[in-house]
C-alpha positions in Angstrom: -16.7 76.2 -10.5 -14.7 77.3 -7.4 -11.2 78.4 -8.3 -8.2 77.9 -6.0 -5.3 80.3 -5.7 -2.0 78.4 -5.6 1.4 79.6 -4.4 4.3 77.5 -5.7 7.5 77.2 -3.6 10.6 76.1 -5.5 11.0 76.9 -9.2 13.4 74.1 -10.2 13.2 71.3 -12.7 9.9 69.6 -11.6 8.2 72.9 -11.1 9.1 74.2 -14.6 8.6 70.9 -16.5 5.5 69.5 -14.7 3.8 71.6 -12.1 3.6 75.0 -13.7 2.6 73.8 -17.2 -0.1 71.6 -15.6 -1.4 74.2 -13.1 -1.7 76.8 -15.9 -3.9 74.4 -17.9 -6.3 73.6 -15.0 -9.4 75.9 -15.2 -10.1 75.5 -11.5 -6.6 76.8 -10.5 -4.9 80.2 -10.6 -1.2 80.4 -9.9 -1.0 83.5 -7.8 2.6 83.6 -6.6 6.1 82.0 -6.7 8.9 81.8 -4.2 12.4 80.5 -4.6 15.6 81.1 -2.6 17.0 82.3 -6.0 14.9 85.4 -6.5 16.2 86.1 -10.0 15.2 82.6 -11.1 11.8 83.0 -9.6 11.3 86.3 -11.4 12.3 84.7 -14.7 10.0 81.7 -14.2 7.1 84.0 -13.2 7.6 86.0 -16.4 7.7 82.8 -18.5 4.5 81.5 -17.0 2.7 84.8 -16.4 2.5 84.5 -12.6 1.6 87.9 -11.1 3.6 87.8 -7.8 7.1 86.8 -6.8 7.8 87.0 -3.0 11.3 87.3 -1.7 10.5 85.8 1.7 8.4 82.7 2.3 6.5 84.5 5.1 5.1 86.9 2.6 3.0 84.1 1.1 0.9 83.6 4.3 -0.7 87.1 4.1 -1.0 87.2 0.3 -4.7 87.4 -0.7 -6.3 84.6 -2.6 -3.9 81.8 -1.7 -5.6 78.6 -0.5 -3.0 76.0 -1.6 0.8 75.9 -1.3 2.6 73.6 -3.8 6.0 72.6 -2.4 8.5 71.7 -5.1 11.7 72.4 -3.2 14.5 70.0 -2.2 13.5 67.3 0.3 15.3 68.8 3.3 13.0 71.8 3.3 9.7 70.0 2.7 8.7 69.5 6.4 9.4 73.1 7.5 7.6 74.7 4.5 4.6 72.2 4.8 4.2 72.8 8.5 4.4 76.6 8.2 1.8 76.5 5.3 -0.6 74.3 7.3 -0.3 76.4 10.4 -1.2 79.5 8.3 -4.4 77.8 7.1 -3.2 76.6 3.7 -3.8 73.2 2.1 -0.5 71.7 0.9 0.6 69.6 -2.1 4.2 68.5 -1.6 6.3 66.6 -4.1 7.7 63.2 -3.1 9.2 62.3 -0.7 7.5 64.2 2.1 10.6 64.0 4.3 14.0 62.5 4.7 13.0 60.3 7.7 10.0 58.9 9.4 10.5 61.3 12.3 10.3 64.3 10.0 7.2 62.8 8.3 5.6 62.4 11.8 6.1 66.1 12.5 4.2 66.9 9.4 1.5 64.4 10.2 1.0 66.0 13.6 0.6 69.4 11.9 -2.0 68.0 9.6 -4.0 66.6 12.5 -3.5 69.8 14.5 -4.7 72.2 11.8 -7.3 70.1 10.0 -6.0 71.1 6.6 -5.4 68.7 3.8 -1.9 67.6 2.7 -1.2 65.3 -0.2 2.2 63.8 -1.1 2.9 63.6 -4.9 2.7 59.8 -5.6 1.6 60.3 -9.2 2.2 56.7 -10.2 -1.0 55.7 -8.5 -2.8 57.9 -11.0 -1.2 56.5 -14.1 -4.2 55.4 -16.3 -2.6 52.0 -16.7 -2.0 51.6 -13.0 -5.6 52.5 -12.1 -6.8 50.1 -14.7 -4.6 47.3 -13.2 -5.7 48.2 -9.7 -9.4 47.8 -10.8 -8.7 44.2 -11.8 -7.1 43.6 -8.4 -10.0 45.2 -6.5 -12.6 43.2 -8.4 -10.8 40.0 -7.6 -10.3 39.1 -11.3 -6.7 38.1 -10.6 -7.6 36.2 -7.5 -5.5 36.5 -4.4 -2.4 38.6 -5.1 0.7 36.8 -3.8 3.6 38.3 -5.7 4.4 41.8 -7.2 7.6 42.4 -9.1 8.5 46.0 -9.8 11.4 48.0 -11.2 12.5 51.3 -12.5 15.9 51.7 -14.2 17.0 55.0 -15.6 20.2 57.2 -15.8 20.6 59.7 -13.1 19.3 63.2 -13.9 22.5 65.2 -14.0 20.7 68.5 -13.6 19.5 67.5 -10.1 22.8 67.0 -8.4 21.3 67.5 -5.0 19.7 64.0 -5.3 23.2 62.5 -4.5 23.6 64.5 -1.3 22.1 62.5 1.5 21.9 65.5 3.8 19.5 67.2 1.3 17.7 64.2 -0.3 17.7 61.7 2.5 19.2 59.0 0.3 19.9 58.0 -3.3 17.9 56.2 -5.9 15.7 54.6 -3.3 14.4 58.0 -2.3 14.2 59.2 -5.9 12.7 56.3 -7.9 12.3 53.5 -5.3 9.9 55.3 -3.1 7.4 55.6 -6.0 7.7 51.9 -6.6 7.3 51.1 -2.9 4.1 53.2 -2.8 2.8 51.5 -5.9 3.4 48.1 -4.4 1.8 49.0 -1.1 -1.2 50.5 -2.9 -1.7 47.4 -5.0 -1.6 45.3 -1.8 -4.1 47.7 -0.2 -1.5 48.7 2.4 -1.1 45.2 3.9 1.3 45.0 6.8 4.9 44.5 5.9 6.5 41.9 8.3 10.1 42.2 7.2 12.4 43.4 4.4 15.7 42.5 2.9 17.8 44.8 0.7 21.1 45.1 -1.1 22.5 48.4 -2.2 25.4 49.5 -4.4 27.4 52.6 -5.2 28.7 52.1 -8.7 28.7 55.7 -9.9 28.0 57.6 -6.7 30.1 58.1 -3.5 27.7 58.8 -0.7 24.3 57.5 -1.7 23.2 54.3 -3.3 22.6 54.2 -7.1 21.2 50.6 -7.2 18.8 48.9 -4.9 17.5 45.3 -5.0 14.9 44.7 -2.3 12.3 42.2 -1.1 9.3 42.9 1.1 7.6 40.1 3.0 4.0 40.7 4.1 2.3 39.3 7.1 -0.2 37.6 4.8 2.6 35.6 3.2 2.6 37.6 0.0 5.9 38.9 -1.3 7.1 41.9 -3.4 10.4 42.8 -5.0 11.6 46.0 -6.4 14.7 47.1 -8.2 15.7 50.7 -8.9 18.8 52.0 -10.4 20.7 55.0 -11.9 23.6 52.9 -12.9 22.5 49.5 -14.5 23.8 49.6 -18.1 20.8 49.7 -20.4 20.2 51.4 -23.8 16.8 52.6 -22.6 14.8 53.3 -19.5 12.8 50.4 -18.0 9.7 50.8 -15.8 7.4 47.9 -14.9 5.1 46.5 -12.2 4.0 42.9 -12.6 1.2 41.6 -10.4 0.7 37.8 -10.0 -2.5 36.3 -8.5 -4.1 32.9 -8.2 -6.5 33.6 -11.1 -4.3 35.6 -13.4 -1.5 38.2 -13.7 -1.3 41.9 -14.7 1.5 43.9 -16.2 2.3 47.6 -16.6 4.2 49.4 -19.3 2.7 48.1 -21.5 -0.6 47.2 -19.8 -1.9 43.7 -20.2 -3.8 41.1 -18.1 -3.3 37.4 -18.6 -5.9 34.8 -17.4 -6.4 31.1 -17.9 -9.8 30.1 -19.4 -11.0 26.9 -21.1 -7.5 25.5 -21.0 -5.9 28.4 -22.8 -4.3 31.7 -21.8 -6.3 34.8 -22.6 -4.6 38.2 -22.9 -6.4 41.5 -22.4 -4.7 44.7 -23.5 -5.7 48.3 -23.2 -8.0 49.5 -25.9 -5.8 52.4 -26.7 -2.1 52.4 -26.0 -0.6 55.7 -24.8 3.1 56.7 -24.8 5.1 56.7 -21.6 5.2 60.5 -21.8 1.4 60.6 -22.0 1.0 58.3 -19.1 3.4 60.5 -17.0 1.7 63.7 -17.9 -1.8 62.4 -17.4 -0.8 60.9 -14.0 0.0 64.4 -12.7 -3.1 65.9 -14.1 -5.3 63.2 -12.5 -3.4 63.5 -9.2 -4.0 67.3 -9.0 -7.7 66.9 -9.9 -8.1 64.4 -7.1 -6.3 66.7 -4.7 -8.6 69.7 -5.6 -11.6 67.4 -5.1 -10.2 66.5 -1.7 -10.0 70.1 -0.7 -13.6 70.6 -1.9 -14.6 67.7 0.3 -15.8 65.6 -2.6 -13.4 62.6 -2.1 -11.5 61.3 0.8 -7.8 62.2 1.2 -5.2 59.8 -0.2 -1.3 59.8 -0.1 -1.5 61.5 3.2 1.2 62.4 5.7 0.3 59.2 7.7 0.9 57.1 4.7 4.3 58.9 4.2 5.3 57.9 7.8 4.4 54.3 7.0 6.5 54.4 3.8 9.5 56.0 5.5 9.5 53.3 8.2 9.8 50.7 5.5 12.5 52.8 3.7 14.5 53.1 6.9 14.2 49.3 7.4 15.5 48.8 3.8 18.6 51.0 4.5 19.2 49.2 7.8 18.9 45.8 6.0 21.5 46.8 3.4 23.9 48.1 6.0 23.6 45.0 8.2 23.3 42.6 5.3 20.4 40.8 6.8 16.7 40.7 6.9 15.1 43.3 9.1 11.8 42.8 10.9 9.5 45.7 11.3 8.0 45.8 14.8 5.2 48.1 13.7 4.6 49.0 10.1 0.9 49.8 10.1 
């Protein structure tokens, strides 16, 4: 089996808790080098995960032998610059969500992908959750009928160790850019990327000063279907809440825990997963399946998904949501496809 050399840029929380443990487990991957603006932290992480090289300057990665893929785990403000540089030096790129702070920045990356012919995948791991892919299969097979309403939400306390998430100049926004963008992607994916006609959103700052910590939003699709999402760092709950409920003309499907409800012979019939897995298992497995798919994309075995073009589409909707909240009215998207 062909092995890929990976250079990881950014050795913060998501790199140490998710990416490096995963990449070290994958037999088809070798983590060749690390780079971080904090050189001492990069050296410490390299020693912990037995990574052979640490480079002080990003430019050193481009000539390092055996690197085919660059994994970008930095703060959002630096994603476009690093991704474009990697692409232009002949590397494939995996970049953590979101790709950029704005649609304009995402478009720059998309142009670089088209120009270089290299693959770029944005980390939208919730599409790869085993329960989400199972629910999607019911939708694709038409077992739930025509989908007309999706209700989604993710409520959790703010991660205090990632303070940069509350700085709009770095992150591009608050909880919408942190949790909401994953919900938005999940909804669009379930709807097979149908055209969004308009959006309406309300946003609050209960525990933050600059960025939003609570979003309540509605998406109206050209087909007449509707989706809602709520995401929060500040709603008072004793535990996290994550859900995506899909309603169709023949049945409904639910995530976390997974179940499908259909009407047959005058009664409701509920289908559950054969084996329930914990939220942590779903989370870990989603990243593993996501990376396996990306490696198969690089090999040319499967078509690219979660592309830069999709990120541009998402960011146009995100910008419309921010505008709607600011103007306190519905915003029509002139072109969302």
